[in-house]
N, C-alpha and C positions, 0 to 999 in steps of 0.2 A: 425704495426698491431700485437696485442697479439696473434692472431690465430696461428702464426708460433711457438710460444712457446708451444702450445698444441699438435703439431705434434710430433710423436715419432721419434727417431733417427734411422739411417740406416748406417751401416758400409759397405763401398763399396771399393773393391780392387782398390788401387791407380793406376791411369793411367799416373801419372806425370813422367816426364823424370828423375827426381832425386830420384825416388823411389828405395829403397835399395833391395827389394825383393818382390815376389808375396804375401808375408804375410804382406805387408804394406797396411794399410787401411785408408781411409778418412771417417770421421764421418760427415754425412750430414742429413738434415731434410728429412723425407720421404714424399715428396710432392704428392705421389700417394695414400697416406692414406687420403681419403676424407670423409667428414661427411656432412650430410644434415638433415633437419628437418624430424622427423619420419613421414612416410606416414599416419599413423593413427591419427596424430595430425594436419597435414597440412590443413585439412578441418574443423577443430573444431574452429569456429570463436570466441567462448567464451574465448579462451585463448590468444586472440590477441586484441590489441587496434589499432584503426585506427589513423594514425599519418600524419600530413601535414608537409612536410619538409619545413622549413623556407627558404626564398629566399637567395641563396648564401651559404647555410649551407653545411657541409661535414659529411660523416658517423661518424667520430670521435666526432664531435660536437653534433650530434644527440645522440650518445651513452653516452656522458657526461651528456646531459640534461635528457635523459630518464632513464638511468641505473646508473648514477653517476660515470661512469668509461669510459674514452675515448678509452681505449684499448679493449673495447667490441664492437668496430666498426664492427668486423667480425660477431658478433651476429646480429647486425642491418641488414647487407647485407644478411646474410643467411636466417633469418626469413622473410625478405622482398622478398626473391627469386631473388635477384640481383646477377648475375654472372659477367657481364662486367660493371664495374662502369662507364667507359667512356661513354658507350652508354645508360645505363639504369638509371643513376643518373641525376636528373635535373640540367641543367646549370643555372648559375646566369644570370640575365638580361644582364649584360655586355658581357658575353661569348656567350649567345644566339644570341645577335645582331651580334657579330663577326662571329659566325658560319654561320648564315643565310646570311650575307653579302658575305662571302667567297663562299658559296654554290650557290647563285643566282646572285651575282654581282649587276648590276644595275636593275635586274628584281625582286628585293625583293617585290615590290608592284604589280607585275604582277599576274594575276589570276592563282591560283594553280588548283582549281577545282570549279565546281558549285554545289550548294546544295539547298534543298528546304527550303522555309519559312513555318512556321506553318499556316495551314488553318483550320478555324472552320466555321460552318454554323451559321445562325442567331440565332439558339437555343443553341449555345455554344458547339455543338458536334464536336469532332476532326475529320476532314476529311483527313488531311495530316500532318504527324509529320514533325518537322524541322530537318535539318542537314542530310538528305538523299542525297547521291551523285547522281546527274542527269546531263543530257546534258543542255546546255544553253537555248535550245529552248523547254524544257520540259513544257507541259501544262496539265491542268486538266479542266473538266467542272466546271463552277461556281456553287457551291452548292445551291445558292439562285436564280440562273437564268441559266437554262440549255441551253439557246440559246447563251450563252457567254462562253468564256474560260478564264482561268487565267494562268498566267506565274509566279508562286510563286517561283522564283529562285533568288538567290544572288550569286555573285562571292566571293570566299574566296582567299585572297592573299597568296602568299608564306610566308610572315611574319606572318600572322594570323594562317596559318596552322602549322608552326613550333612552334609558341607560344602555341597553343593548345596541340600539341604533347608533348612539354616540361612540360606543366602544369599537364598532366596526370601522369607523373612520380613522381609528388610531393606527391601523395596520396599512402601511403604504410601501411602495417600492421606490427606491432611490437609485439613480445612476451611479454605478461604482466609480470611485475616485479616478481610477486609471483611464476612464473613458471621458472624463470631464472636459479636458482640453480639446479633444476632437469634437465634442458636442459644441463647445463655444466657438471653435473655428468654423464649423458647419453653419452655425447660427449667424455668425458675422458675414459669411459668404452670401447667405440668403438675403441679408439686409442690403447688400450692394445693389444700387440701381443699374438696370440695363440702359444702354444708350437708346434714347427716344427723344421726341420733341420736347419732353419735360426735363430731360437730363441737364444737370449743371455740373455736378461732380458725382463721384461714386456714392457719397452719402448726402447729397443734396439734389432735390428736384424742385421744379417750379410749376405751379398750376394756376389756372385762371379761376377767378371767382365770377361766375356768370351774373351774379347780382350787381357786379361792378361793370363788367364788359357789356352786358345787355340790360340796361336799366329798365325797370318795370314802368 
């Protein structure tokens, strides 16, 4: 992931047993230096394109297709608001089946919950929207015959439920290509260290390891 190359470096006092002195430092990436899409842009839908993730695709493949650079997979994830790829990225059909089978075992086709069917009256007016979670014995008066009742309910299986939830993850919003360079510029500006007691260069800071400077 190219994101880690964008992170500034941090010199950390070495805690290794073969360190020669307290002035020995390890250079690592500063994982605490985080970036996110600017708050004033996150709600501006005109700078995003809606994108449907192809079945079985990965963030790097989406980045290659959309931006022409697979190493911009972190831009895909960041602008889509995805933090935990394992839980928030859609599974392929193969892995969705395996996940559901492991979760429910032989109960994959058991009822997960009940939901309403759409009901309209004889004039085409909507009386009850579909897909509202209800009890199995939910009823309403028949809109065309108030002496009767309807039970407009259907069971949703565990497999259907998990498939729906997985499909929801396939629709994301990606930053439009014409705004990509500005986003990268802003991100790199945020990564620059301000001058402080830890400052070495714009992309390097040095910090103490209290376990070295203050032995227990």
